[in-house]
N, C-alpha and C positions, 0 to 999 in steps of 0.2 A: 200220437204222443201218449205215453202211459205213465202213470205215477203210482201204481198200486204196489204195496209191500206184502200183499197177501201170500205170495209164494215164498217169502223169505222167513226162515225160522228165527226165533228170538236169539238163539245161539248157534254158531256154526264153527267149524274148525279152520284155523289159520296157523301158518308157521310164522312166528313173530320174533323180531330181533330187538333186544333191549341193550342199553348201556347203563351199567351200574357203577357207582363209586364204591371202591373198596380201599379204605385208607386214602392215600393220595393218588391212587391209580384208577383208571377207567377200564372196566371189564365188560366185554361183550358176551352176552348169553343169548341163546336162541332155542326155540322149540315150539311144539304144538300147543295151542291154547284154544279155549272156547271164547269167542268174542261175539259182539253184536254189530249190526250195521252201523250203529251210532259210534262205535269205536273206530271206524274207518275214516280216513281223510275225506274231505268234501269232494263232491263231483255230481254231475248231472245224470250220469248213466250208471245203473246197477246191473252187473253181469253175473250170471251163473257160470262159473269158470269150468271149462272142459279140460284144458291142457295149459301147461306152462313148459318151461325148459330150464336147463342149467347152463349158465354162462360163467366165465371166469369171475366176473364181478359178483355174481350171486354167491359163489363159493367164498370169495374174500369177505363179503358182507356177513354171511352166516357164521363164519369161523372167527371173525374179528381180525383176520390177517391183513386186511386193508381198510382204509378209511373211505367207505363208499356212501354210507348213510349220512345225511346232513341234519337229520332230526331223528329223535327216538321217542317211543318205540315205533317201528314200522313192520308191516307184513313184507316178507321177502318176495323175490321174483320179479325180474325186470320186464318179463313178457307174459302175455296171457291171450287165450282165445276162449270164446264161449258164446252164450246166448243172452240177449238182453232180457232182463226181468222187468225193469222199469226205466223210464227216461222222462226227464222234464225238458228235454231238447227235442224239437220236432223232427230232427234229422233221423232219429232212431225210434223204433217201436218194439214193443214186446214181441219176442220170438226172432228178432234179427240175429243172424250169425255175424260175429264181429271179432276183431283182434286189436290188441294194443301192444305196440313195440316202440322203443325209443322215445319214451314219454316221461322219463325221470321216475318211473316206478321203482320202489325200493331204494330211493335216493331222497326224494322230497315227499313222495306219496306212497300210500300202501299199494303193494304189488300183487302178483298173481298166485302166490302160494296160499290160496284161500278158497274155500267153497264158494264164496261170493266176493266180488270186487266192486268198489265204487270209484269211478274215474271221471275225469273231465271230458266233456263231449268232444272237444277239439282234438283229443288224442285218439279217438276211436275211428277205426276204418272198417267199413263193411267188408265181410269176407268175400273176395272175388269168386266168381264161378271158376271151377277148375282147381280149387284148393280146398281140402278138407280142414276141419278144425285142428286135426293132428298135424297135417302138412304145414299149417301156418306156424306151429311151434317147432316143427322139424327145421323150418327156415329160421324163424325167430329174428332177433336183432342182427345176428350174423349174416343171414341171407339177405335181409333188408338192407343192411349197410353195404354189402357187396353190390346189390342192385343199384343203390344210389350212386356208388362210385362209377359203375359202368355207364349209367345214365348220364352223369355229368361229363364223363370223358367223351361220350358220343355226341352230346349236345355241343361240345367244344370242338367237334370235327375229327375225333379219332377214327381211323380206318385201318382195316387189316393190312393194307398195302404199305403202311408206314413201317412195318417190321414187327418182330415178336414182342409180346407183352410179358414183362417179368412180374411175377407175383411173389412178393416176399412174405415171410411168415406163412409159408404155403400149407403147412399141415393144420393150422388153426381153422376155426370155423369160417371166418371171412375169407381167408386165403383159399380154402377148399371150395367154397361156393364160387368165388371169383374165377378160379381155374375152370370149373365145369361150365359156368355160364359163358365165359369168353370163348372157350373151345367150341361150344354149341353155336356161337355166333360166327364162327369161321376164323377166329384169330389163332395164330401160332402162339401157344402159351408155354413159357418156361417157368418151372417151379424153383424158387430160391429158398434153400433150407439147409440146416445143419444136420438133418435127420435122413441120411442116405438110405437107412433101412426102410424108409417109407416109400421107396421108389415105386413099388407095385401099386400102392394106394394112390399115389399122385398121378401116375400114368393112366390108371383106370379112370380117373376123373377127367382126363383129357390133356394133361401136360405132355408136350412132345419130348421133353427131356428135363433132367434135374441139373441145377447148378449148385454145388456145395459151397456154402458161404465161407467155409474155412479155406477154400482153395482160391479165393478171389484176391487179386492184387488191385486195389481200388485206385491207386494213383493219387496225385495231388495237384495236377494241372487244372487250370480254370475250365478247360475243355479237354475231354479224353475222346478216344475213338468212339464213334457211334455204335452202340450195341443193341439198343432197344427202341421199338416204335413207341412205347409208353410203358407205364408200370402201375400196379396196384401195390402200395407199400404199407405194410402193417408194422414196420420196424422203426423207422425214423433214424435219427442220429447219423452216424457215418454212412450207413447204407443209403439213406435218402440223399445225402450230399453227393455220393457217387452217382446215383441215378440222375441227378440234375446235369451231371457232366457227361453222361453217356446216352442220353435220350435223343432221338432223331428230331429233325426239323419239324416243328408244329406238333410234336408229340406231347402227350398229357401224362402227368404223374398224379394219381389220386393218393393223397396222404391221409391215412386212417389211424395208424397206431404209433406207439412210442416205446416198444419193448427194447429197442436198442439205444434209447436216449432221447432227450428233448432238444438237444442243441443241433442247429443246422449250420454247418460251415460251408458256405458257397459264395459265389460271386454273381454279379448280374450278367456275366457273359452268356450262360446258356439261355437266358431269357431274351436278351436283346440281339444275339447273333444267330440263335437257332429257333427262337420263338417258342421255346419250351414253356408249357403252362403247368404250374403247381396248383392243384385243386384240393382245397381242404374239405374233408368229408366229416360232417357232424350229423349223426342220425337223429339227434334230439331236437335241435333248433331247426326244424324243417316245416315249411308250410304244409297244410293239410292237402293242398293240390298236388304237391310233390310226393307226399306219402302215398296218396291214392294212386298216382301214376306208377310209382315203383311197385306197389302191390299188384296192380293190373298187369304189369310186365312180368312179375314173378309167377303169374298164372298163365302167361302166354309165351312170348319169345324168350324170356329169361328163366322160365321154369327149369330147374336143374334136372337133368336126365338121371343123375346119380344121387337123388335125395336120400334113398334108403342106405346108400353107402356112407354118405356124410353124416346122417342122423340115424344110426342103426338101432338105438336102444330106447326102450320105453320102460319107465319104472313107475310103480305105484306111489301115490302121494305119501303113504305111510313109510316108504323106504327112503324118502328124501334126505333126512339127516345123515344117513350113512354114505351119501354119494359125494359130499363136498370135498372131503380131504384129498381124494384122488385128483380133483381138478386143481387144488392148490399145489399138489406135488407135481403136476404136469404129466401124470401117468395115464391119462385118458386119451384114447384115440376115437374120434367121432363124437358127435353131439348126442345129448340125452334129452328125451322128451319126458315130462312128468305128467302122468294121467291123474288129474284131479277128479274128474267125473267123465269117464270114457263112454258113458251111456248116452251122452248128448249127441 
C-alpha cells in the first residue's frame, strides 16, 4: 500500500467539461485546463494515465450534444489505463499497471482525459498479462461490454450448434468486437447493418455474411420461423422484438443498446415455448469478480484477433478536442485511442 503524493505535480493538464448558465439556457463548454489533485473527485487510487479512448458518449459529453454528465465540472473520458502512483487500498501498490472501464467516469466521477486520475478502488482492474496499456484502451468499454455479453450468453448455455449468432449495430465498437470474438470461438456470425458498403470490414472481422436491415421483413406473429441461435443486440426497439420471435430454442439474446428505440413489443411466447433468454448487459453495475474475469478472458480466449483493424487510430492528447465532432456525425470507422502519456 502506498500513499505518497511525491510524484504528482501541483498542477497538471486535464480536459474538463463545464455547464454554465447563459440567460435561461444551460451551455456546455469544454477544454484543457490546469488542475490539481484536490480538484478531482474522491477515490482511493491515484493513477498516472497512459491512454484513454473516444466513445460516442465521450463525444456527446464534450460537445454538449447529449446529457451524459450528472454533475459539473468533470474531467471527460469514460475509460483509462495507466500506472498506480499512490493507493490507500491494499489491493494496489505504486507501479501497478491498471485499467478502469465501465465505472461512471465522466458521468459521476472525473475521467481519463487527464495526466492524473483519482478513482475508487472497486473500479480498478489490474492489467492482465497479455494486454498492453494501449491494448486495454483499444478494447475499452466497447470490448469489455462485448466480452460481458458473450460471457453471460455462454454462462447461460449458448453453443455454436444452436445456429448462427446475429450481431446488430455491427459496425459499432461493441458490434465489431462481438463479431470478431464470436467468430474466433467458432460461432457462425451474421452482421446486421444498414451499411452494406462496410462488407469488406465486417467479413474481415469474421462475419460469414451481411444482412441489410433495410431488406428484412420482421413480421408480427408471436413466433416467427427460427433464424438465429442467439444474438448480440445493440439496437433495441423493433429489431429486438423481432429477435425474440426468431431465436432458436434455448438461445440467448444479449441486449446492450437502444439506437432503434426503448420500446419492446413482444409476448411471453418465445420465452415459455422456446425457452429464449433475454439477457440485459450493464457494463457499469458489475461486481469486481465479473469485471476481472471478463478482462482475463480479453487477454486469453476472447482476445480479438483483429484489434488493430477495429481500433486503428491513436491520437495525441493535444488533438483530442478536434476529434469529437466526427463521432457525433457518425463519420468515424474504427475506434480511436488517446495517448495521454505513451512513454509509460
